[in-house]
N, C-alpha and C positions, 0 to 999 in steps of 0.2 A: 430496438438493435443492442445486440449482446456484446460485452467488453470483447477486443477481438487481443490487447497487451495493453500490460500495465510492468512501469519501468520506477529500480528512483531515479532521479539524476543528480550529482553531483553538491552539494549544499548540504546533507542532510543535519541537523545539529542534534539528531538523537533524544529526541523531550519523548520518543515514546507515545505520541499520540494515538500513530497508527495500531500499533500494540494494542495497547487498549480496547480500540475503537473496535479492531479486527483481529484481534485470535489465532484466527483460524488462518487468516493470511499474511501477518505478516511479523519479523523477529527479528531485533535487536540482532544487530555484531557489532563488528570493534568499530565500526568506522562508520555505519550508515544502517538505515535499517536494512530492511531486504526483503523478500515476493516469502514466501514459503514455498519449499520445491513442489510440485507435485498440483499446485492446489488450482478446483475446477471455479476456477474464474465466475463461473453463472450461479453455481451454489450460492456464495457470499458478494457477488454481483451491487446488491443495497451498503453494504456495510463499507465493500474495494471506493466505492464511491463516498460515501460519508470519512473516510481515513484521510482521501483524497483532499474531500473537500472542508476536514477538519490540520491537512496540513500547517501548522502556521511557516515552515520556511516554502512551498507550492514545490516540492521537488518528484511528489506519485503524481505521475505521468498515469490517464488512464485514459484507451481508444478503444473507440469503438468501431 
């Protein structure tokens, strides 16, 4: 089942792991990581899930 949504919930520590794993999908903001606008979730699904799994504070919510 393809990804239907991805969001960053409060608590991001700005570690940058998500951006390292999937720079096409994530960028670091001033207070939190963010999903890049207009990203095609289906194109980067595996890397987005890997970034979510690798997040040390588990703030990347992936929904199918």
